N, C-alpha and C positions, 0 to 999 in steps of 0.2 A: 152666483149673483146674490148680493146682500141688499136688504131693504130695511129702512128704519121704520119702526112702529112704536108709537108711544115712547120714543126716546131710546128704545131697546134695539140694538143691532142684531139682526137675525139672518139666517140663511133659509131659503125656501125649501119646502119638503121635496120638491122635484129636483132641485140642485143636489141635495144630499142623496136622494135615491139614485141619481145618475152616478154619483161617486161610488156608492155602495155596490150597485150592479156592475160597475167597472172592475171590481175586484173578483176574479174567478175563484172564489173561496169554496171550491168543491169539497164535499164531505170526504174526510180521510186524508186531506192534504194539508201542508203547512199553511197557517193563516196569519203570520206576522204582519203582512202589509195592511190588512183591514183592521186588525187589532190596534196597530200603531196609529192609523189615521183616526179611528174613533176615539182612542185615548187622548190624542193630541187635541182633537176638537173639544172633548169634554173638559180637559184642563183649561183650554182657552176660555171657556165659559164658566169657570169657577167651580167645577165639580171636583170632588175628591175621588181619585181614580186608583184602582188596584188591578193589576194584571196578574192572573192566576194561571201559570203554566201547568199544563196537564202532564201526566206521567210519560206521554209520548215524546215530550221535549220540544216538539216543533209546532205546537198549537196551544192556544190559551183561551181561557174565559176572560171576560172583562166585567168589572163591577165599579159603578160610579154612583156617587151620592150628591144630591143637592139638599141642603138642610142639615139639621142636627142628627148625627149618627146614633146618639144615645137615646133616641126616642122612637117608639114604634111608628113606622111609616108604611109606604106601599112600594112594592117592586113592580117595575115594568120589565117583563121577561121576554126575551126573544133569542133566536139562534142566528149566528152569522154565516153558517154554512148553507150551501145549496146542493141539490142533486146535480149530476152531470148534465151537460147540454149537448150531447153528441148526435142528436137526432137530425137527419138530413132535411126534415120538414120545416126547420126554422126559416122564416122569411128574411132574416137579417142576422147579424152578429148577436148572439144571445147575451153577450156581456157589454153591449152598448145600448143604453136606454133609448127607445124609439117611441115617439109620440104619434098617435093617429087618432084625431078627434079627442074624445074623453079618455081614451085608453093609453096606457104607458106600458110598452112591451119590454121584456127582458127576463133572463133567468133570475128567479128569486123575488120578482116584483110582488107577487102575492104571498109567496112562501119563503121567507117572511121579511124581506128587507124593506117592504113598504112600512111595516110597523116600526122597524128600527129608525127609518127616516123620519117618521112622525115624532117619535120620542126625542130624537136629536134636534129636530127643527124647533121643538117646543122648549128646549133647554135654555136658550138665552132669556126668554121671558120668565121662565120658572126661576132662574138664577137671580133675577131682579126682584123677586118677591121675598118677603120675610116669612119663610116657611116655619110653622110651628112643629110640623111633622115632616119627615124627609120623604123624598122620592128617590128611589134607587133604580138604576138601570142594570139589569143582569143579563149580559149577552154571552151566549155559550157557543161552544164548537161541537161538531159531530152529532148534532141532534138527529140528522138524517141517517145515522148509523145505529139508531136505537138509544138515543139520549145518553151518549157516552161521556160527554163533556160536563154537563151540568151537575152531576153528583159531586164533583170536586169543588165546584163553586158553592153548592149548598152546604157541604161539610165545613167550609171556611166562614160561613155567615156569622156564627157566634163571635168571631174575632173582628168582623167588619161592621156590624151594626147591632142595635137592639132587635129583638125578635120582631119581624115585620107584622103589621096588622093584616096584611093580605098581599097577594100576588096576582097581577093581571098578565096572563100569558097571551101575547098578541098574535096567535096563530090565526090564519084567515077564517073569519066567521061572518063576513059581510057586516061587521060591527054589531052583531047580536051576541050578547053574552051567553055562555054555555056552562052548565053546572056539572056535567059528567061526561066521561069517555071510558072506554074499555082499557084494561091493562093488556100488556103484550110481553111475550117472551119468545126468543128465537134461539135455535141451536143448530149446530152442524154435526152431523153424524158421519163417521167414517168406518168402513169395514175393510179389513185387510185379510186377503186370502192367500192363495198360492196359484201362480200362473202355470201354464203348460199348453200343449197342443189340444185343440178342441176335440180331436178324435179320441182323446183319452181323458174324459171328464172325471173318471175315477181316480186319476192321479193328481188332480188339482183341487182347489177350493174356490168356487165361483163366487166372488164378492158381490156381483150384481144380483145373482139369484138370492143370496143371503139378505141383501138389502131390500130386495123386492118383498121378501117375507115380512121384514120389519115394517116396511111402508104399508103393506096390506093390513097389518094389524093396527097401524097408526090411523089409517083412513077409517077402518071400522070403529075404532075408539072415537075418532072425531065425529062420526055420525051419531054415536051414542050421546054426545054432548047436546044434541038437539032435544034431548028429553029433559033438559034443565040442569041446574036452576035457571030461572027466567028473570029478566028485568025488561019489562015492556017499554022502557024508555029507549032501548036500543033497537037497531035493525041490523042483523036479526036479533031477537031478544034473548039469545043464549050464547054461550061461549063457543068458539070455533077453532078448528085446526086446519092448517093447509101445508102440504108439501110443495114448496115453491121452486126447488131446484134439485136436479139429480144428475150426476155424471159419473162415468166409470168405463173401464175397458180401453183397449187399444185397437183391436180389429176383431172381426167376426169369427176368425179361426184361432183366436188366442183366448184361453181361459182368463177372464178379468180378475186381476189380483187386488184391485182397489175400487171402491165405490164411495162417493160422497153424496149426501143429501142434506138440504137445508129445510128445516121445518119451523113453522111459527104457530103460536096459539094466541088467541085474544080472549080475555076473560071478562065477564060481566062484573059489576061491583060486588065486592065481598068474596071473590074467587081469586086466589093467588095464581098468576100466570105461570110461574115456575113450577108450582105443584101440578098444573095441568100437563106438563111435559114429563113427569115422572113415569107414567106407564110406558111411554115411548122409550125412555131410557132403559127401563127394565127389559123390554123386548130386545133392545140392542145388546145389552150386557149378556143376555142369555146365549148369544152366539159364541161366547168364549167356550162354552161347553162343547161346541161342535168344531173346535180347532181354529176358529177365527180370532184375529186381534180386532179390537174395536176402540174407537176414540170418540169422546163426547166433548164438544166445545160450546160453551154458552156464548152466543153472539150478542145478545142484548136482552134487557129486561126493564120494564117500568110498570109501576102499579096503576090501577084504575084511578080515575078522579071521581069523587062523589061528594059534592058540596050540598049541604042541607039547604033546602029552599028558604029556611028562616034565618040563615046566616047573615050577619050584618053586611058582608061583602055583596050578597045578592041585592040587598036594598040599595047599596051604594051604586052598583052597576045599573040598576033599574033607573035611578035618578040621573046618572051620567049619560045613559044612552037613550032614555025615554021609551024603552021597550022592555017587555017582560023577557027575562032570560029563558033560553031553551033548556029543556031538561037534559038532553044528551046529544052527542054526535058519534059517528062511527070511527073516525080517525083518532089517533093518539097524540099526546103532547107531553111536555115536561111538567104539566100541572100536577099530575099525580105524585111526582117526586117531591115537589114543594109541599103538597098536602101531607105526604108521609113524614116530612120533617116538622110538622106541626104548624104550617102556615096555610091558612085558608086561601084557596086558589080558584080562579075562574078564567075561562077563555074568552077573549074578545079582541078582534083585530080586523083590519081592512083586508079586502081581497076575498077570494072564494077558493076553497080547497079543490073544487072541481077544475080549476085552471092550473093547478100546481102539477109538477112532475110531467109536463107535456110541452111540445113545441109551441112557440108563440104565447108563452105565459104572459099574462097582463094583469094590471090593476087599474081601477078607474079613479080619475082625479077626485070625484065626489067621495069615494071611500076614504081617500087620504085626508081630505078636508074634514070629514066626520071624525076620523081618528084623532087628528090634530086638535079638534075642538074638545073631544073627550078628555085628552090628556091635560089640556090647559084648564078645563073645568075641574079636574081632580086637584090640580095645584091650587086653584082658588079656594077650594074647600079646606086645604091644609095650611093656608096662609093665616097669619095673625090678623 
């Protein structure tokens, strides 16, 4: 549905959100339909659009600009992918937007197609302004797999625009800006032993037992992280380690020849997440001396975000939202990657992270309205 406002033809936020939710753009799957629709919409409203296909070949990032590309502007950043929605507890089709009072239900409404819808709904009005500084839309893929898509977009930025003055990452924060989050790294460990009958363990190499030793050492190491370094802005205020998945073996009477485990670490500001994994990798590699083969696969990694409280972007967000930015949140985002590339970044978006990744995910109409106002207010500040 389109409505005219001040002579500018626009689409409502809810209309766009319904379209976006209707694309089952699950992480790790091809995303051409949603990229094509967003790209066509942006072109229709006068944006300069670049589609950046990732190395997978079947999914892409999208970058769109309103205003002069050769001047520093601001990025509105979000991801187009969502987590799967296979839980039986959903009250209705998760890929059909459903309204109930002030709530709009559907997979990705909070995380984070609500923010994308607000940015796209504001585009017609922004395009009608004479922007002195540009607004860029940076929409990525596979954020839910450890921010795999956005590094390719960030690497291309020098060819797409002048170095941005800042980036607003629209992850769900109930429209309160956030200055920091922890960094994260995850790895998959594999131990390969030798199978045989369980009555003769002396003739085999039990991969599960070997992995159990690695995990025991990893857990003890994770507990030592509780001794610091500390950053009291976070909960918990120290870095952490978790073994999230383990699998191996075929039957109780067969010596298991393979075992896999997925481990993640989350580091406070100033601590490299990948460096936190090195002691675990050393324990795994030590198994080679006992006759085992081992494999280490880096699954994902992104740095912490830490924006100085005196940064101009903090002042800008304070003005745009009317609230003091929060010091930190526990979840991670693409913001740390933008900051690592030399772009001041901050989190601010509609929705609540507590509603994400669960059945009957929803966003509130009032949150969408507040986000839409914030984006339009940003454009007004950048207009001549």
